[in-house]
KOLZATI-454902 format. One line per 3 residues: their letters; for each residue x, y, z of N, C-alpha, C, O, CB. Coordinates in nm, 2 decimals. Glycine has a CB too. Layout:
a = X,Y,Z,X,Y,Z,X,Y,Z,X,Y,Z,X,Y,Z | ...
END
This chain:
mvp = 10.44,8.69,12.18,10.48,8.66,12.04,10.43,8.78,11.95,10.32,8.82,11.97,10.42,8.53,11.99 | 10.51,8.82,11.86,10.48,8.93,11.77,10.50,8.87,11.63,10.60,8.82,11.59,10.58,9.05,11.80 | 10.39,8.88,11.55,10.40,8.84,11.41,10.49,8.94,11.33,10.47,9.06,11.33,10.26,8.83,11.34
ald = 10.59,8.88,11.26,10.68,8.97,11.18,10.68,8.92,11.04,10.73,8.81,11.01,10.83,8.96,11.24 | 10.61,8.99,10.95,10.60,8.95,10.81,10.73,8.97,10.73,10.75,8.90,10.64,10.49,9.03,10.75 | 10.81,9.07,10.77,10.93,9.09,10.70,11.04,9.13,10.80,11.01,9.17,10.91,10.91,9.20,10.59
rrl = 11.16,9.13,10.75,11.28,9.17,10.83,11.27,9.31,10.88,11.32,9.34,10.99,11.41,9.14,10.75 | 11.22,9.40,10.80,11.22,9.54,10.84,11.13,9.56,10.96,11.17,9.64,11.05,11.16,9.63,10.72 | 11.01,9.50,10.97,10.92,9.51,11.08,10.99,9.45,11.21,10.98,9.51,11.31,10.79,9.44,11.05
qqq = 11.06,9.34,11.19,11.13,9.28,11.30,11.23,9.37,11.36,11.25,9.39,11.48,11.19,9.15,11.26 | 11.31,9.44,11.27,11.41,9.53,11.32,11.35,9.65,11.39,11.41,9.70,11.49,11.50,9.58,11.20 | 11.24,9.70,11.34,11.17,9.82,11.40,11.13,9.78,11.55,11.14,9.86,11.64,11.05,9.86,11.32
vea = 11.07,9.66,11.56,11.03,9.62,11.69,11.15,9.59,11.78,11.14,9.63,11.90,10.94,9.49,11.68 | 11.25,9.54,11.73,11.37,9.51,11.81,11.43,9.64,11.86,11.49,9.65,11.97,11.48,9.44,11.72 | 11.41,9.75,11.79,11.47,9.88,11.83,11.40,9.93,11.96,11.46,10.01,12.04,11.45,9.99,11.72
vkn = 11.27,9.89,11.98,11.20,9.94,12.10,11.16,9.82,12.19,11.07,9.83,12.27,11.07,10.01,12.06 | 11.23,9.71,12.17,11.20,9.59,12.25,11.20,9.61,12.40,11.11,9.57,12.47,11.30,9.48,12.21 | 11.30,9.68,12.45,11.31,9.70,12.60,11.20,9.78,12.65,11.15,9.75,12.76,11.44,9.77,12.63
lil = 11.15,9.88,12.58,11.04,9.96,12.62,10.91,9.87,12.62,10.83,9.88,12.71,11.02,10.08,12.52 | 10.89,9.79,12.52,10.78,9.70,12.51,10.78,9.61,12.63,10.67,9.59,12.70,10.77,9.62,12.38 | 10.89,9.55,12.66,10.90,9.45,12.77,10.87,9.52,12.90,10.80,9.46,12.98,11.04,9.39,12.77
sev = 10.91,9.64,12.92,10.89,9.70,13.05,10.74,9.75,13.06,10.68,9.75,13.17,10.98,9.82,13.07 | 10.68,9.80,12.95,10.55,9.85,12.96,10.44,9.74,12.97,10.34,9.76,13.04,10.52,9.93,12.83 | 10.46,9.63,12.91,10.36,9.52,12.92,10.40,9.42,13.02,10.32,9.32,13.04,10.34,9.45,12.78
nvk = 10.51,9.44,13.09,10.55,9.35,13.20,10.56,9.20,13.16,10.50,9.11,13.22,10.45,9.36,13.31 | 10.64,9.18,13.05,10.67,9.05,13.01,10.82,9.03,13.01,10.90,9.13,13.01,10.61,9.01,12.87 | 10.87,8.91,13.01,11.02,8.88,13.02,11.08,8.86,12.88,11.20,8.89,12.87,11.04,8.77,13.11
eld = 11.00,8.81,12.79,11.06,8.78,12.66,10.97,8.81,12.55,10.85,8.81,12.56,11.10,8.63,12.66 | 11.03,8.84,12.43,10.95,8.88,12.31,11.00,8.79,12.20,11.12,8.79,12.16,10.97,9.03,12.27 | 10.91,8.71,12.14,10.95,8.62,12.03,10.88,8.67,11.91,10.77,8.72,11.91,10.91,8.47,12.07
fit = 10.95,8.65,11.79,10.89,8.68,11.66,10.84,8.55,11.60,10.92,8.45,11.60,10.99,8.76,11.58 | 10.73,8.56,11.54,10.68,8.44,11.46,10.65,8.49,11.32,10.62,8.60,11.29,10.55,8.39,11.53 | 10.66,8.39,11.23,10.64,8.42,11.09,10.52,8.34,11.04,10.47,8.25,11.12,10.77,8.38,11.00
das = 10.48,8.36,10.92,10.37,8.28,10.86,10.40,8.13,10.86,10.31,8.05,10.87,10.33,8.33,10.72 | 10.52,8.10,10.84,10.56,7.96,10.83,10.56,7.89,10.97,10.58,7.77,10.97,10.70,7.95,10.77 | 10.54,7.96,11.07,10.55,7.90,11.20,10.43,7.81,11.24,10.44,7.72,11.33,10.56,8.00,11.31
gil = 10.32,7.82,11.16,10.20,7.74,11.19,10.12,7.79,11.30,10.01,7.73,11.33,10.25,7.60,11.21 | 10.16,7.89,11.37,10.08,7.95,11.48,9.97,8.04,11.43,9.85,8.04,11.48,10.17,8.02,11.58 | 10.00,8.12,11.34,9.90,8.22,11.28,9.82,8.15,11.18,9.86,8.09,11.09,9.98,8.34,11.22
vkk = 9.69,8.17,11.19,9.59,8.13,11.09,9.51,8.25,11.05,9.44,8.31,11.13,9.50,8.01,11.15 | 9.53,8.30,10.93,9.47,8.42,10.89,9.35,8.39,10.80,9.34,8.29,10.73,9.57,8.50,10.80 | 9.25,8.48,10.82,9.13,8.47,10.74,9.11,8.60,10.67,9.16,8.71,10.71,9.00,8.44,10.83
ikp = 9.04,8.60,10.56,9.02,8.72,10.48,8.87,8.74,10.46,8.80,8.65,10.45,9.09,8.71,10.34 | 8.83,8.87,10.47,8.69,8.90,10.46,8.67,9.01,10.36,8.75,9.11,10.37,8.63,8.94,10.60 | 8.58,9.00,10.27,8.56,9.10,10.17,8.51,9.23,10.22,8.43,9.23,10.32,8.47,9.05,10.06
nfk = 8.55,9.34,10.17,8.50,9.47,10.20,8.40,9.51,10.10,8.43,9.55,9.99,8.62,9.58,10.21 | 8.27,9.50,10.14,8.16,9.51,10.04,8.15,9.66,9.99,8.11,9.68,9.88,8.03,9.47,10.11 | 8.18,9.75,10.07,8.18,9.89,10.03,8.27,9.92,9.91,8.25,10.00,9.82,8.21,9.99,10.15
tlg = 8.39,9.85,9.92,8.49,9.87,9.81,8.45,9.78,9.69,8.47,9.82,9.58,8.63,9.84,9.86 | 8.41,9.66,9.72,8.37,9.57,9.61,8.26,9.61,9.53,8.25,9.59,9.41,8.35,9.43,9.67 | 8.16,9.67,9.59,8.03,9.71,9.52,8.06,9.79,9.39,8.02,9.75,9.28,7.95,9.79,9.61
pkc = 8.13,9.90,9.40,8.15,9.99,9.28,8.25,9.92,9.18,8.23,9.94,9.06,8.21,10.12,9.32 | 8.34,9.83,9.23,8.43,9.77,9.14,8.38,9.65,9.07,8.41,9.62,8.95,8.56,9.73,9.22 | 8.29,9.57,9.14,8.25,9.44,9.09,8.10,9.45,9.04,8.06,9.37,8.95,8.26,9.34,9.19
gkl = 8.02,9.54,9.09,7.88,9.55,9.04,7.81,9.42,9.07,7.80,9.37,9.18,7.88,9.58,8.90 | 7.75,9.37,8.96,7.66,9.25,8.98,7.74,9.12,9.01,7.68,9.02,9.04,7.58,9.23,8.85 | 7.87,9.13,8.99,7.95,9.01,9.03,8.00,9.01,9.17,8.09,8.93,9.21,8.07,9.00,8.93
mkq = 7.95,9.10,9.25,8.00,9.12,9.39,7.98,8.99,9.47,8.07,8.95,9.54,7.93,9.23,9.46 | 7.86,8.92,9.46,7.84,8.80,9.54,7.94,8.69,9.50,8.00,8.62,9.59,7.70,8.75,9.53 | 7.96,8.68,9.38,8.06,8.57,9.33,8.20,8.61,9.37,8.28,8.52,9.41,8.05,8.56,9.18
taa = 8.23,8.74,9.36,8.37,8.78,9.40,8.39,8.76,9.55,8.49,8.71,9.59,8.39,8.93,9.36 | 8.29,8.80,9.63,8.30,8.78,9.78,8.32,8.63,9.81,8.39,8.60,9.90,8.18,8.84,9.85 | 8.24,8.55,9.74,8.25,8.40,9.77,8.39,8.35,9.74,8.45,8.27,9.81,8.15,8.33,9.69
ait = 8.45,8.40,9.63,8.58,8.36,9.59,8.69,8.41,9.69,8.78,8.34,9.72,8.62,8.41,9.45 | 8.67,8.53,9.74,8.76,8.59,9.84,8.76,8.51,9.97,8.87,8.48,10.02,8.73,8.74,9.86 | 8.65,8.47,10.01,8.64,8.39,10.14,8.70,8.25,10.12,8.73,8.19,10.22,8.49,8.37,10.18
efs = 8.73,8.21,10.00,8.79,8.08,9.98,8.94,8.09,9.97,9.01,7.99,9.94,8.74,8.01,9.85 | 9.00,8.21,9.99,9.15,8.22,9.97,9.22,8.13,10.08,9.18,8.12,10.19,9.19,8.37,9.99 | 9.33,8.08,10.03,9.41,7.99,10.12,9.51,8.08,10.19,9.52,8.20,10.17,9.49,7.88,10.04
qad = 9.59,8.02,10.29,9.69,8.09,10.36,9.80,8.14,10.26,9.85,8.25,10.28,9.75,8.00,10.47 | 9.83,8.06,10.16,9.92,8.11,10.06,9.88,8.23,9.98,9.95,8.32,9.95,9.96,7.99,9.96 | 9.75,8.23,9.95,9.69,8.34,9.88,9.70,8.47,9.96,9.73,8.58,9.91,9.54,8.32,9.84
isk = 9.67,8.46,10.09,9.67,8.57,10.18,9.81,8.62,10.19,9.84,8.74,10.19,9.61,8.54,10.32 | 9.91,8.53,10.20,10.05,8.57,10.21,10.09,8.64,10.09,10.17,8.74,10.09,10.14,8.45,10.24 | 10.05,8.60,9.97,10.08,8.66,9.84,10.03,8.80,9.84,10.10,8.89,9.79,10.03,8.58,9.72
iek = 9.91,8.82,9.89,9.85,8.96,9.89,9.94,9.05,9.98,9.97,9.16,9.95,9.71,8.96,9.94 | 9.98,9.00,10.10,10.06,9.08,10.19,10.19,9.11,10.13,10.24,9.22,10.16,10.07,9.00,10.32 | 10.25,9.02,10.06,10.39,9.04,10.01,10.39,9.13,9.88,10.47,9.22,9.87,10.45,8.91,9.98
dgi = 10.29,9.10,9.79,10.29,9.16,9.66,10.20,9.29,9.66,10.23,9.38,9.58,10.25,9.07,9.55 | 10.10,9.29,9.75,10.01,9.40,9.75,9.91,9.40,9.64,9.83,9.49,9.62,10.09,9.53,9.73 | 9.90,9.29,9.57,9.81,9.27,9.46,9.78,9.12,9.44,9.86,9.04,9.46,9.86,9.33,9.33
fnl = 9.65,9.09,9.39,9.62,8.95,9.37,9.52,8.96,9.25,9.41,9.02,9.26,9.56,8.88,9.49 | 9.55,8.89,9.14,9.46,8.88,9.03,9.35,8.77,9.05,9.39,8.66,9.07,9.53,8.86,8.90 | 9.23,8.81,9.05,9.12,8.71,9.07,9.03,8.71,8.95,8.99,8.82,8.90,9.04,8.75,9.20
eva = 9.00,8.60,8.90,8.91,8.59,8.78,8.77,8.53,8.83,8.77,8.42,8.88,8.97,8.50,8.67 | 8.67,8.61,8.80,8.53,8.57,8.84,8.45,8.59,8.72,8.44,8.70,8.66,8.48,8.66,8.96 | 8.38,8.48,8.68,8.29,8.48,8.56,8.36,8.53,8.44,8.30,8.61,8.36,8.17,8.56,8.59
gkn = 8.49,8.49,8.42,8.56,8.53,8.30,8.62,8.67,8.30,8.68,8.72,8.20,8.48,8.52,8.18 | 8.60,8.75,8.41,8.65,8.88,8.42,8.76,8.89,8.53,8.75,8.82,8.63,8.53,8.99,8.46 | 8.86,8.97,8.50,8.98,8.98,8.59,8.95,9.09,8.69,9.04,9.12,8.77,9.10,9.00,8.51
END
């Protein structure tokens, strides 16, 4: 099973499907999406990046990030941005 977040990625993998099947010695390649219920994603804060951006609010920001739902994570993957408000700051 290969996770395919968008149609473009699926088409790219399809282009080399036969090579993948022969190299990893499998008979079939299936694509799964976020909606399939098989993938459970977790998010973990990057403290090196958060430190300079959040300063003294880093602990609260990290706690908020760890509480993201599957829908929040999908939104980040699709949009590339997520607005988070911590202690009244965006």
